[in-house]
Phi, psi and omega in degrees: 000315179300320176298317177301317182296318181294323178290338183294340180295334185274359182263102187289319183226109187290151175223160184294319184294333184291346183262010179282140182242120183287143177076003176285146178303151180301153179285127180280143180294153180283131179303157186296316183295323178287330179296323180297314178299316182295323179299319177297320180287352179295334184271351183286161182275345176280147175290133179236127183229146177233126180245150173272190183285352177270350180092019181260148178292131174241347176194140172222152176259174182298326178297324176296321179294319182293323183286321185263331181091358180272158174282131183296319183295321186285344182281337184301128181096344180283155179272149187298320183305329184287344188238336190253348189277146172244168182298331186260347177235064193310300186233010189296315182293317180301317179298316182291326176294318177297323179289332177293317181290315189270334185237351180074026184267136175268158180209151177215134177181180184260143176208172180245134180241174178252138172269180185294335181268003177092358176278164186256156170218148180260129184218166172250122187246141174237117182258121185232121176291141177250119186264151175269189186294338180256010172089012178263146180284117177247347178208165179228129177256127178244124178243125181237133179253126178291115178261010187295309181295322178299315182291325180293320179296315181299316179297321178297320179296315182296316178295320178295317177299320177298318180295321178299315180295320178296323179293318179303310185288330184265347186286156175283336184271152171259149181242148184207154175212140174247124173275103187295320181296314185268351184056043181251147184240132175241130181232143175281164178299321179296324180294320175300320178296315179298323180268005181053045178257144184277174177292161176101181184288134180242124177271171186298320184294323179293322178295320180299323181294341182275354185258136180305133186302330181288340183262348183298317182295322180293318181295319181294324179296317180291326176293320176303314177303313181291325182294324180279357179085015179282337178233147178289321179228153169275118178229124182207144174258123183223169175254131181245152174153194186262008179094181182065231177263001187265070176246139178241130179286133180220148177261118180263131174229142183201161175221138183274139176247132181261146178279179180298333181275001181084003178266156177298130183247313184218148170234115187230150182182196182228166179231125178249139179281115179243023181300315182295320181297314180297325175290323176294317181296324178297319176296320179293320180295318181296323178292324181286341182250009182232149172281123187290337184282309186262350186062015174275161171302146178271189185297317181303310182297318183297314178298322177298318181294321173298322180292323176295321178298320180292322176295320177295321181293336177293343180280344180209128181292346181264352181282124184235162175207170181222141176251125179237130173252135188233126176246137179272124178272139180074010180293323183295321178300318178299313184300310181293323185279321187251352179098164186291329177299319178290320177301318180292320180291324175299315175301316179295320180292326176295320175305315176296319177298320183291319179301325181284338184273348182240180180281157180301324183287341181285160184250125178245128184225154171261120185271340182141145176063232175252031181246135183238161176230146182225131175249116176264109183211123358268172174223159184278331182174193186292329181299319180290325178295315181298319181297316178299319181293322177293323181292322175295319180298317181293321181297317182289340181279353181283127181298149178241144176258116183233122180049044179079001179251141175264119176238155185217130174231177175219165183248138170253129188241126168253133188228152175209141179269150181226154174213193181295344179264359182288153167258135186300315183295326178288325178295315180296316179297316183292319178295322177295320178297313182297321176296313182294320180297314181300319183294315178298327183276357175085015184280147171250004177267229177218160183224136178264133181301141173220165184306314181302322181296318181294325178297317178295320180292323177296321176297317179296321182292324179292318180298320178301321181288319188268339185298317178307315180294319181297324177288317183299317183264014177056046178273350178276148180241167178244130175253152186234130178243124184294151170245127188252140170274112185290331179284315185269341177070037177223166181275125178247359179179179179208146178261133178270128182231125186291142176227149181221113171265106183286141183294337181249321186266355178078208181293131180245127183289147173302333177300327184280315189256343179294316180296325180294316176305315178298315181297324184277358182076023183252011182301319177291318178297321178292321178293324179294317182300313183296316184296314180300313181290326180293313180299317179300323180291318179298317179297323175296318178298319175300311179305318184277355180073021182285328181237158178273169186292339180268013180293136180254128180258114183265125179234128179285142176219147179260169180299317183298320179296314182293336179273359180266113182306327181297316184287324176298316177295329177292319177299314179300319178293321179294322180290341184261004178298136179301134182096340178277120181288144179305130178073015174285331179273117181240122184267119176271127178234162172259171181298331182295330179298321182284334182283322181283118179049059188304323180294317180293319183289330178297318179297320181295314180299313178306315182296319179291324175295321178295334179273001177101019179252131178259168180231142172238145183260111184278157176055036185298129172115349183265347184256153186283343188250011189301304187294327178290339181257359187292327180277340184280324188257149182279070178260131183254349184213140174249127177255114185285127183301145186296339179298325178282317182304317182288345183257356187291337180271350184239337183236106180307322182293325177292316178305319182291326177298314179300316183298321181291321179296319178295321179295320177297314180302310179301318182298327184265006176078025184252151172268168178225146178230125176275122184271154171072027177284121185242346183227164180295325181295319182291322176298318180292321183295311185292324178297317181296329182277002174104355176272112184263003180236143183213158179216136179162181183291344175303330185256315178188151173278162171300133182226154175293169192312303183294315180296325181293325177294321178296316180297321179297319177299319180295316184293323183290335178271000178079023183269350184288000000 
């Protein structure tokens, strides 16, 4: 057998014929009892071979044929070396078979064999001696288990584990797992790096210490939700690190695994470094909450701070705060006169001024345009709020030097007190209302919001919503107030005044809605409506003979209307209506019309005068530029403001002013009308001062078209 084993190494590709041995005793048949056992083993998946004492095959099963590729019937009588040896286990199986025969020794181990095609296969072999009745070995049983698939699977597992390990070591994310039953924590190197944890075993308490204290509660809450089945995965953003300022934002993701008993067994997941994302988000949030021009907080941030102040005030009934809105007066003039670069620098400088005027803990924000907000939190009461507002007012009144120019603005401040019961939207609205009201009143100080102020703004808001439809559907009407010649005792004209009866709010004064129309860009539409109805009324009065041909129709116009070509063309068309006497249409303007773009307005007025339209200067005497503009503009009539008319009987100085105004007008060839005459004494006084025309309640109140015609008849007949 040993000689046979040694020679088998030289056989590169085994064949059945090469294993025959000349002169050997014939192969003995397999006993019946052993044959029955072998028959049963024929169905197993392991290879089964039976050798006699000479080392020849006496039986093989079908699994052996599948493993080696040889035909089972042809193998009987062949020697083992010819069929079982592989290049790396040259004589081992033959040697073990020989040891089993000669010594009765069993063996088990792994070896490599050759198949019929010369290929190798890995198997686990068990060599078992079979003894006869007298204890002698008469046969050897060899059982081989094919390890090829097992080894391939093991290699795939090793390769997969190697890939996994490479991924773990190379990945940006960290991996971790908690054995909940044993309370053991397993961390990847990247996970340890993110959490600043050392090598070696880490217990759960040490891991907890690596989580920011402010994030522990959140993480525990999310774990509880996941444990109770409320979430499919645990997802939470926390900070990890070694404490101090060395914290890294991380995204934790995990999923719970349940054991066979239905209890939580493992929690496994990953950790991603999101520090860069958080820093980017912080920069975006900072940009979203700051005004890029002044670098002050913006309106959004300011509102959030007010909301926070309300929440803080809820903790103590005595805790108060104040919200201030600040509007810059004359900013538009600076911007228009010196350019946007100076305007921008002015806004930046105002931001610095406001920061210097309040405490470091207070909030200063730019709300938009030339409006700023200040949150005083906390304060002791209204006195402290007033003091801060006055300090802001004084600060903003200080002239600033910008690009070599000295510019000066002032501040209008609206203020409101707040506490834990306040609503954020109401605080913002009330401060805005107070600022707006103070600005409309021409104040440069500050105003504290009150309920009546809120009602006025609420009413104004309602009017702003409803006015466009009222103009569009011609719901506005025109009232007419006569102008009387005091010397002749007859009506020589009438002023057309817009009126609006709101379906819910009742009569609305022109003081309330004319300005709104201008703000909404509806000034021309309103002017056209008034002009059309006024001209139609005059033509009817002329047809009925109620007024004389020299009757003057006074219609008010704003600067925006006169700069609108559509409105100018309407005026020209009205003056050219057949039956309309030249210069019967008189447009009343205020001094502000003359101040804004004076050269352009002069050209417009000259064209209209050439078309037969005259001009009257309304509220004369109240503006700083009146006298300097009288000779420049084609004005034919001066209407003396009612503030002078009412004082002529009680204030000698006022009477002298009126006398002087009348004298100037006459010198320039202009007529004068005293507005607001309510008594016989006032009518007599202005007449004595040289003003022979008057308008006011003494003669008639403004009335709608039909009533105005009746009143004119009565006045003309001397019944008034």
